[in-house]
N, C-alpha and C positions, 0 to 999 in steps of 0.2 A: 600557893595561893595567888601570888602576884601574877604568874603566867596565866592563870585562869581568868583573873580580872582583865588583864591586857587583851586576851583573846576575845572577850566579849566586847570590850570597849572599842577595839579595832573595827568591829562590824557596824558601828554607829556611823555609817558613811555620811549621812545627811545631818548628823549632829543631834543635840539635845536642847530642849527648851525647858528652863526651870521657871515655874510660876509660883509666886508667893502671894498670899492674900492679906497678911497683916504684919505689923512690925514684929510680932512675936515669932513669926516664921522667917523673917528676913535673915536672921543670923544663920540659921540652918541652910537656907537657900544660898547665901553667900559662901558658906563653907563648902558646900557641894560644888558650887560654881568654880571655886579655886581648885578643888581636887580634880574635877573633870578636865579643866583647862590644862592643869599640870600633867595630866595623863595624855594630852594631845587630842582630846575630843573637841570638835567644834561645838561650842556651848554658848547659848544666849540666856539672859535672865530678864524677866519683867515682873512688875507688880500687876496683879490682875485688875483690869480696868473695866470689866463687864463684857469684853469681846475677845474671846479666844479663837473665834472662827477664822480670822485672817492668818493664824499661825497653824491651824489644825493639820493641813496637808504638807507642811514644810519641813518637818523634822521626823527622824526615826523614832524618837521617844520624847514624851512630855512628862516632866516630873512636877507634881503639884505639892507644894509645901503647905499643907493645911490639914484640917480635920477630915477624916474619911467621909463622914456624912455629907459635908459640904462639897467634897470632890466628886462624889457620886452624883449629886444633884447638878453639878456643873457639867460633868461629862455627858449626862443625858441630853443636853441641848445640842451636842455636836456629833454623837456617835452615829455612824451610818452602817458600816459592815466590817466584820473582822478582817475582810480581805483588803480593805483600804484604810482603815483607821490606824493611827499611830499606836505604838505601845504607850500606855498611860500608867504611871506609877505614882502612888501617894507616899509622902514621907511626913510624919507628924512634926509639929513645930519644934519638939525637943530633939528630933533626930534619932529617935529610938527604934522606930519600926518603919520598914519599907514594904509597901503592899501593892502588887500589881492589880489593877482594877479593870483594865481593858486590853484586849489583844494579848492575853497571857501566853498563848502558844505562838504568837507572832512577834515575840521579842520581849514582852513585858516581864516575864518571869526571870529571864537571864539578866535584864537590866536591873531589876530589883536586887538580885543576888550580888551583882557587881557593885552597886551603890552601897548595899549593906556592908560589904566587906571593906570598901573604901572608908566608910564612916564609922566602922565599929558598931553597926546597928544590927538589927535582926530582920531578915527577910521573911515575910509571911506568904508561903507558897502553898496553894491548895489544889493544884491540878495533878492528876495521877502520873502523867509521863515524867514530870520532874521528880515526883516522890520516888518513882522507880529508877531514876537515874539515867533516863534515855533522852536522846535528842528528839524533840517533837517534830512532826512531819512538816509543819508550816515553816519552821526554822530551817529545816533541810532544804525546802524549796527555795527559801530566800538565799541560802548559800550557793545553791545551784543556779540562781538567777533565772528561775522559770516560774510561771504562773499556773497554779492548780486549776484545771479547767472544770473538773467534776467534783466539787467540794462535798457533794452529797455522799461520796464514798468514804469520806474521812472517818466516820464512826466505825465502819468495818475494819479499816486499816489500823485504827487505834486499838481495837479489840485484839487484833493479831499481834501488834507491837508490844502491848502490855502483857501478852501471854507468852512473849519471847519466841513467837513464830517468825520464820524468816520473811523479811520484806525485800524482795528482789528488785534491783534497780537496773533498768535497761537504758542504754544511751550515754553512759559515762564510763570512763576507764578506772576511776578511783574516787573514793569518798573524800569530801572535804575534811580537813584536819579537825580532830576533837569531836567528831560525830560519834555518838554512843547509841547502842541499841542493836537489834538483830537485823540490821541492814546488810545485804550482801550484793556484790556486783554480779550481774548476769542471772540467768534462770537455772535453778537446779531442780532435782526431782521432787523436793519437798516444798516447792514454791507454790503457794496458793494466792499470794498477793504480790503484785508487781507495780512499781512506779516507773512509768515510761517517760523519759525525758526526750522530747522530740516535737516536731511541728505537726505531724500527722497522727491522727488517732489510730491506735492499734488495739486489736482484740486478740487475746491469747486464750486458747481453748482450756477451759477448766480453771482459769486464773482471773481473779478480780484485778482490774486495771485502774490505776490513778494516773491520769494524764497530766504531765507538767510541761507546759509549752515555753520554750526558751524565748527570751526577748533580745533584741539587738540594742546596741548602744552607739552613741557618738561621743567623741572626746574633744573638748574645747581646750585650746592652749593659748596662754598669754606669755610674753617673755620680755625681758629687758633687751635693748638693742645689742648689748655686749654678749648676750648668751650665744653659745655655739650649738651646732647641730647635735653633738654628742650629749649636751645637757638636755636638749629637748627629747631625745631618744630615751634618756634615763628617766625623765619625768613621766613620759607616757608609760614606760614599763613599770614604774613605781605605782602608778594609778591602777593598772591592770592587776598587778600583784596584790595590791591592797584589797581589791575586790575579789580576787580569785577567779578572774574571768579571762577567757582565751581571746586571742586576737581575731579568731574566726567570728566573734560576735560583733566586731567593730564595723559599723557601716561607713564611718568617715572620721578623719581627724580634721578639725576646723580651727581656723585662726584668721586674724587680720594681717598676719605676717607671712609673706611668701616663703621665708626661710623654713617655716614649720613643714612646708610641703616636702622639702628635702629629707627631713627626718621621717616623715610618713612613708616616703618612697623607700627609704632604707629599711623600714620595718615591714614593707609589703602591704601598706594600708592605703586606702583611698584618701585623697586630700580635697578639701573644699576651702577656697578663699572667700571670706566674707568682708563686707565693708563696715566701717564704724556706723554708718547710717542703718545698716541692717541690725546691728547690735542695739542701737537706740530704739528701734521699733519693737524690740522684744518687751512684752508686758507680762512679767511673771512675778507674782507676789512673793515667791519663795527664794528668789536670788539673794545672795549675801549682800548686805548694804556696802557701798563702796568705802574704801579707806579715805582718810583725809587727803592723802596724796592724789588719789584718783579724782576726788571732788575738785581739787585745785586744777586738775587737768581737764575737768569737765567731762569725765568718762565715768559711767556707772559700773564698769567692770568689763572683763574680756573673756576669761576662760568659761565661766558659767553661761554667760550670755551667748557666746559662740556656740556652745553645745546646744543650747535651747533654740538658737536661730536656725540651726541646721536640721530641725525636725524633732529634737528631743522634747518629750511630753512632760517629763519631770526629772528633777535632779536625782541622780543615784549616788554620786560622790560630790560633796561640796568641794570648792576649789582648795587644793593643797599647794603649798609652796615647796618646790624642790630646787634649791639653789636660786638661780635667777629666772626660773620658769614657774608659772602657775598652770595647773591642769585641773579640769573638772570633767565629770562624766554624767551624761543624761541618758536615760532609757528612752527607747522609741516605742 
């Protein structure tokens, strides 16, 4: 059970926001906050103040500690599309039930299950894929770091997946760990549905195609002056390993320290040096607030802002600390 929980929580690269609405929900919210932080998940907690919009695009998951009816009414103000909305989960004030209410196939089901197991609660899952014990297609796309271009094909693919018909995948050599279902690598004679991971559209005779377009990333790095090149290399590799993403997807490693360029060169990756002024010009509401130490230095941050300054449109991995190095990843 522990390994299952860890495998889910490790995928919350941008973290979790816990929102409680009343004093009766504060105890449950605080308990969950401590459990998630203890599991190494970047976690923030706020009391609802009437405006959730400024946080909506900043986290992988939002947990609402409140009554289900109030949560539904609240979410309706901000929901845009299942492609861009965060996973939203409700937990009742007593911590008994955990219910995904938005983006179920885009992470909410798995988040609900992990939280329920952490807290000894019951997850209320209503979607067919999870009932059948298979990995949903949207989660597979997230793990493959690609965007589904023709989402209108999803119902056809789910019909095949839930009937245990092969879903052939073209463009990768192996499936991510813990993926369940009738997914197979490559095309075989029985294949009538194929997920194509690639930049260009492909048509396959007699086969329905779901196009999943890979995106590129930039890596931002901050470090203490005493940190060595090997430490920077380790931090970059740690970030890529955590995401399960290859070096071929990296457009640039970015930092205010020239030393990082040597590490990037050793890894065969492009390097871009940015200035503190460039970091200060980054206006991104989802960046992690600076620590007290950074505030004393008059700096808002390095790793995340560097990744965003170099063309990153949104954070994919919030900054993590690896020894004397911080590293963050933004998608382009």
